[in-house]
C-alpha positions as CSV (number, residue, x, y, z in Angstrom):
1,X,21.6,-7.5,-9.0
2,X,19.4,-10.7,-8.7
3,X,17.1,-11.6,-11.6
4,X,14.0,-9.5,-10.4
5,X,10.3,-10.4,-10.7
6,X,8.1,-7.3,-11.6
7,X,4.1,-7.0,-10.3
8,X,2.1,-7.0,-13.2
9,X,1.1,-4.0,-15.0
10,X,-2.8,-4.1,-16.3
11,X,-3.2,-2.3,-19.7
12,X,-5.8,-0.1,-20.4
13,X,-7.7,-2.5,-22.5
14,X,-7.8,-5.1,-19.7
15,X,-11.0,-6.8,-19.0
16,X,-12.5,-8.4,-16.0
17,X,-11.1,-11.7,-16.9
18,X,-7.7,-10.4,-17.6
19,X,-7.5,-8.6,-14.4
20,X,-8.6,-11.6,-12.7
21,X,-5.4,-13.1,-14.2
22,X,-3.3,-10.1,-13.1
23,X,-4.2,-10.7,-9.5
24,X,-3.0,-14.3,-9.7
25,X,0.4,-12.9,-10.9
26,X,0.5,-10.1,-8.2
27,X,0.0,-12.8,-5.4
28,X,2.6,-14.7,-7.0
29,X,4.8,-11.9,-6.8
30,X,4.1,-11.3,-3.2
31,X,4.6,-14.7,-2.5
32,X,7.8,-14.9,-4.0
33,X,9.6,-12.1,-2.1
34,X,7.2,-12.3,1.0
35,X,9.7,-14.8,3.2
36,X,12.9,-12.8,2.4
37,X,11.9,-9.3,2.8
38,X,9.8,-10.2,6.2
39,X,13.1,-11.8,7.3
40,X,15.0,-8.6,6.6
41,X,12.8,-6.5,8.2
42,X,11.7,-8.5,11.2
43,X,14.4,-7.6,13.6
44,X,13.3,-3.8,13.2
45,X,9.7,-4.7,13.8
46,X,10.5,-6.8,17.1
47,X,10.2,-10.1,15.3
48,X,6.7,-9.7,13.7
49,X,6.0,-9.8,10.1
50,X,5.1,-6.7,8.0
51,X,3.9,-8.5,4.9
52,X,0.7,-10.3,5.2
53,X,-0.1,-13.6,3.4
54,X,-2.1,-12.6,0.3
55,X,-5.5,-14.7,0.4
56,X,-6.2,-17.0,-2.3
57,X,-7.8,-15.7,-5.4
58,X,-11.6,-16.4,-5.6
59,X,-13.2,-17.8,-8.6
60,X,-13.7,-15.7,-11.7
61,X,-17.2,-15.5,-11.1
62,X,-16.8,-13.6,-7.8
63,X,-14.6,-11.1,-9.7
64,X,-17.5,-10.9,-12.4
65,X,-19.8,-9.7,-9.7
66,X,-17.7,-6.7,-8.8
67,X,-18.7,-3.4,-10.0
68,X,-17.0,-1.6,-12.8
69,X,-15.8,1.2,-10.2
70,X,-14.1,-1.5,-8.2
71,X,-12.3,-3.1,-11.1
72,X,-11.2,0.3,-12.1
73,X,-9.9,0.7,-8.8
74,X,-8.2,-2.4,-9.0
75,X,-6.4,-1.6,-12.4
76,X,-5.2,1.6,-10.9
77,X,-3.9,0.2,-7.8
78,X,-2.0,-2.5,-9.6
79,X,-0.5,0.0,-12.0
80,X,0.4,2.2,-8.9
81,X,2.2,-0.7,-7.3
82,X,4.1,-1.6,-10.5
83,X,5.3,2.2,-10.9
84,X,6.3,2.2,-7.3
85,X,8.4,-0.9,-8.0
86,X,9.9,0.3,-11.2
87,X,11.2,3.5,-9.2
88,X,12.4,1.5,-6.5
89,X,14.5,-0.8,-8.7
90,X,15.6,2.5,-10.5
91,X,16.7,4.4,-7.4
92,X,18.2,1.6,-5.5
93,X,19.8,-0.5,-8.2
94,X,23.3,0.1,-6.7
95,X,22.2,-0.5,-3.2
96,X,19.5,-3.2,-3.7
97,X,20.4,-4.9,-0.4
98,X,20.5,-2.1,1.9
99,X,18.5,-1.5,4.9
100,X,16.5,1.5,3.3
101,X,15.8,-0.6,0.4
102,X,14.6,-3.7,2.1
103,X,12.0,-1.5,4.2
104,X,11.0,0.2,0.9
105,X,10.5,-3.3,-0.6
106,X,8.7,-4.4,2.4
107,X,6.4,-1.2,2.3
108,X,5.3,-1.7,-1.1
109,X,4.8,-5.7,-0.6
110,X,3.0,-5.2,2.6
111,X,0.7,-2.7,0.6
112,X,0.1,-5.1,-2.4
113,X,-0.7,-7.9,-0.1
114,X,-3.0,-5.8,2.0
115,X,-4.7,-4.7,-0.9
116,X,-5.1,-8.1,-2.3
117,X,-6.9,-9.3,0.9
118,X,-9.3,-6.4,0.9
119,X,-10.0,-6.6,-3.2
120,X,-12.6,-9.1,-3.2
121,X,-15.2,-7.9,-0.4
122,X,-18.7,-7.7,-1.1
123,X,-20.0,-4.3,-1.3
124,X,-21.7,-4.2,2.0
125,X,-18.6,-5.2,4.0
126,X,-16.5,-2.5,1.8
127,X,-18.9,0.4,2.6
128,X,-18.7,-0.4,6.3
129,X,-15.2,-0.7,6.3
130,X,-14.9,2.4,4.3
131,X,-17.1,4.5,7.0
132,X,-15.1,3.2,9.8
133,X,-11.5,4.1,8.0
134,X,-13.2,7.5,7.2
135,X,-14.0,8.3,10.9
136,X,-10.6,7.2,11.8
137,X,-8.9,9.2,9.2
138,X,-11.1,12.3,10.2
139,X,-10.2,11.8,13.6
140,X,-6.4,11.8,13.1
141,X,-6.8,14.9,10.7
142,X,-8.6,16.8,13.3
143,X,-5.8,15.9,15.9
144,X,-3.3,17.0,13.5
145,X,-4.8,20.3,12.7
146,X,-5.1,21.1,16.3
147,X,-1.4,20.3,16.7
148,X,-0.4,22.4,13.8
149,X,-2.5,25.5,14.9
150,X,-1.2,25.1,18.1
151,X,2.4,25.4,16.9
152,X,1.6,28.6,15.3
153,X,0.4,30.2,18.4
154,X,3.2,32.6,19.8
155,X,5.1,31.5,22.9
156,X,4.7,33.7,25.9
157,X,7.8,35.4,25.2
158,X,7.1,36.3,21.9
159,X,5.2,39.4,20.8
160,X,2.5,39.0,17.7
161,X,5.1,39.7,15.3
162,X,7.0,36.5,16.3
163,X,9.8,38.6,18.1
164,X,11.2,37.6,21.3
165,X,10.8,40.5,24.2
């Protein structure tokens, strides 16, 4: 297996300055793998790229202006990305170039890039998007719930005990 780069894993004593540096390391990690992994999964996606280009990291003053809760969310998300990557490496160390592993790498990298592209939004934009996403998720959940409950209704040929007449 090739020499692997790993995404950053912020410690519990991270400061806003160190988290800002971790973002730069995360961006470099995504960029390192982006082209190769996109090329590997592009045929499965009708020629489209799954992993977006991560945006440039803004100045540290922008990061200082984010709330502590937002920065904590960043710390936890970066840790989760690293944990997913470590699990992937352990699970697929003998099949690193397999199609399944390529898809899993693509999903982790796409998640990291998408996370980075939304990480520096101002609070108003973030709140507006959260509301929109919440509504969409609620709708999806309602549809799923209806499908699940509909599937539990007995067929016309079944009695109340689920036995066919």
